N, C-alpha and C positions, 0 to 999 in steps of 0.2 A: 073677165069671167073666162075660166079654162074650160077646157073640153071633155074633162074627164068622161068616160061612159061610166054609170049606174056601176054600184058594188053588181059580181054576177054571182049567181045563185051556185052551191056547190055542187059540181059535175058538170057546170056548162061553160062555155068558152072563160079560156083563163084571161086574166088582166092585159091591158097593152103596157108593154116595158115603163111609162111614164107614169101610171095610175099605178104598177105595181111599186113603183121608187118612191113614192108618195106613201104609200102604203108602209111599207118600209119606215120612213124617215118619220109619222106619223105614231108608230109603234115602240119604237124607238127613243123618240121624245115620253113619249107615255111614259115606258117603262122607266124611264132615269128619274121623271118627274115622281113618278107616284113613290121608287123606291124613296125619295128624300123626301114627299110631302103629302105622301098618303092617296089613297085615291080618288078622293073627294074634292081636287083642286077644278079651277074653272078649266071647260074645253078649250075658250080661249088662250090659254097659255100656254098649254098644250101643244096647239095650233101654231102662236109663234113660234115656243120653240123650233116646232117643224120644220120649219122658215115657208107654210102654208096661209091658205086662206082658211074661215072658219067652213065656210060652206064644202069646200077640199073635205074635211072631216069628217063631215055629216054627208056628205056622199061617202065615203067609204064605211062607217060607223053610224048610225042611225040614231044609236044613242050610248050614252056612257057603260051601259053593261055592255055592251055590243063591241066597246075597244076595250074593256076591264077583261071579257074574256077572249078575247085577240093577244092580248099581252099576255093574259097567262100563258095559254096556247102557246106563244113562242118562248114564254122562258121555262116552261115544262120539257115542250121539244127540246130546246136546246143543254139543260138537266142532262136530261136521257141522249144526248150524244155527248154529252165529256165524261159521262158513265164508261159508254161503249169503247169511246177512245181509251179511256183510261184500264179498261180491263186487257183489251189489245197490247197497247206501247206498252206499260208497267212490267217489270221482270217479274213482281210477285204479289198476289192476291193482295196484303198489306200494303202493298204501295199503292196499288188501286183504289183500296178502301179507303187509303189516307188522301189521297190526291181527290176523289170525288168530292168527302166533305169539306177538304179544307178551297178546292174551287168549285160551290156550288152558291155561286150568287145569286143565279138564278130561281133555288130555291128559296133562297132567304128573301128575295121579294114577291113572290107565291104566298110563303107566311103573312109577309106584312097585308099583304091585299084580304086576305081572308079575316085576320087580326082586327084590323084598324076598320072595315067597314062590311055591315051587314049583309048589302045590297052586292058588295063585291064576294061576299062568301056566297051567297045565291047563284049567282052570276057562273063562280066557278062549279060548283057543285050539282049542276041542275045542267051542265054542256056534255053530252055525251062524248065530244073529242076531246076533253081534256082529263074526263076519268079514264079513260080508254089508254092516252099520255101518259097517266100517272099509275099506272095498271103496269104498263109494258117497262115504265122507270124500275119500277117494286121487282120486276122479273131480275132485271140486271142488276140490282143490289143483293136479291136475295143470290144468286149464282156469285157476287163479289165474297159473300158473307160466306157461303160454304166454302167455298175456295179456300178462303183462307182460316177457316176452322180445318182444313183438309191436311194444308201445311201446316198446321199449329203455331202460326202467328196470333191467329184472334182465339180468345179465349171460349170453352167449349159451351158457357153456360148462356148465352146468350143466344137471341133469334134476329131475325132481321127488323119484326117488329121493333125489339130493343132499339136498335140500333138508331132504325129513323125514329124512335120518337124523343130518343134521347137528342137528335140532332135539330129537330123541330123545338123541341123545347129549346135548348140552345139557341138559337135564330130569331125566335121572337126581338122585337125593337127593344132593346135597351133606353130606360129613360134615364140619358146623360147629358151634361150643356152640350157636350165637343163631340161633334163627328168621329175624329183620330181616335178620341179615346172608348167609343164605342167600338171603333173597329179592333183598334187594340185587344180589347177590353177580349172580343170575340172569338180573334185567333190564342189568346191563353186561353179561353175554355176549352176551344178545341184541342189543344195540347194536353188537357188534365181529361177532357174523353175519351182522346185516342188512347194515351197511357194507362185510362184504365179496364178501355177493351184488347190492350194483352193479355196475351195465354200468361206471362210471365209476373205480372201484377197480379194474377188473378187471388180474389180473395172470395168466400162463400156469399152469394145473393139472397134474397128474399125470391121470395114466391115460385113463380114457372116463366122461363123465359116466354117472351112474346113471337108468336112466328106473322108472318107477313100480310095473316090475314086480319091480322089483329085492327089495321087499317084501314082496313078495305070497309065500305059500306054498299 
């Protein structure tokens, strides 16, 4: 039996280095497993994939919802970091938008958690940290969208809500037998989405543009 300390509450002393490593390994294993099989697989399998005992998992995460929340927090935090990096590193706002949409593997996982499990959806929607992370990420996407429109690369008749909603619809799990086929289909559809967002390809759209507030609750 290991000698890890119990999970500390927010604002208390940080985890020891070995406890932090185990926590990170559990979250990484859970994220990979959830992405492939959904959030309802046995916790024992996650422990085995992480190379830790089941007791270590439950010391870090007292129940499945706590583990799902931790995975969701990490995935949304990572997606937000990718979005910010794209803004800083890419030469144009369009390039930043394309990079964010193509690299948002974390958002795809979060969408799968929401779709596959009502328990996961409830755990994520009730978590204030996830809600705040999502709000900040929408802020970053909003800046990218407006910057791309200002440079003339993104069509002017869409809003941040349109871009986010289209992407979320696109990354829903595809019902296909082969994972490689699903990945290829997603990349092709992302290409179609990006072409449809280009100002040079714009045709009249029905209704009004969706603002980012349309996705908040």
